[in-house]
N, C-alpha and C positions, 0 to 999 in steps of 0.2 A: 826782452827782459825775461828773467826767470819767473816762472809761476811758483811762488813759494821761495823759501830760503835754500839756496844751494848748499850742499854738504861738501866741504873741502877736507880731505883727509890729510891734515897737517903732519901727522906722524909719518905717513907714507911718503909725503913730499920730502921730508927730512931724510928718509932712507934713500930715496932716489938721488937727492943731492949728494949724498955720501958715496954713491955707486958710480956716478957718471961725471965726466969732466967737460960736458958741454953746457952752454947756457940754456936755462929752462924758460919756456914760454907759457904764460897763462892765457889760454884761449877762453874767451867768455868772461872777461873781467867786468863787463857791464852789469850793473845792479848789485855787485858785491860791495859790502861796507868798506869804508876806508881802513878800518881796523883789520879786516880780513886781508885786504890787499897788502898792507904792511906786514902782516904775519907771513904771507906767502913769499914776500921779498926776503924776509929774514931767512927763509928756508930754500933760497936758491933761485927764485923767479927773477929773471933779468929783463923780461919784456912782458908787458900786460896789454892785451888787446881790448879796446873799448869801442868796437865798431858800432854796436847798437846804441850806446849812449851818445856817440857822436852824431849818428843819423837822427836820433830824437832831438838833440839840441838844434841841429840845422833845421829840421822840420818845424820845430816850435818857433824859431825865429821867423820863418816864412809865414806860418799861420798867424803870428802876431801882426805882421804887416798887413796881411790880407784882411784880418778882422778889423783893423783900424780903417782900412780903405779898400773895400771889396772891388773897387773899380781899377785898382792898380794892375797894370799889365807889363810893367817894365821889370824883367827878371833881375836887372842890376839892383833895383831897390830891395826886393825881398831876398835876393841872393846875398846881398851885403849883410842883412839882418841875420841870416842863417850862419854866415861865416863868423860874424861877431859872437854869436852864441857858442859856436864850436871853439873859437879862440879862448873864450872865457873858461869853458870846460877843460880844454887842454892845459891851460895855465894851472887850474886847480888840481888836475890829475898829476901834473909834473911835481907839484908840491907833495901830494900824497905819496908818490913813489920815491920821494927823496932825490929827485933828479935835477934840482935847480943848479945851473952852471956846470952841468956834467956833459954837455954836448961838445 
């Protein structure tokens, strides 16, 4: 996650969108506000990478299971919790990006 608020130059992004005919990718979308993500999409971003947020969601699911039962050793149990957290986050990000039913 970012240390502080990242600065996205929306004006420059608009200029880039007008100059190129390729899909634009936002690397480092984790931690950006939903409003900022929506603004970048308006300016040509077609793919948003959320790797750090997804890793955090998975890790938090695992940590919750282990905190409830420190003796758990079955990776299927804590892995399931991690995947469920990732699934919930992905569903929310699909909505933010306006991508429901677009696959």
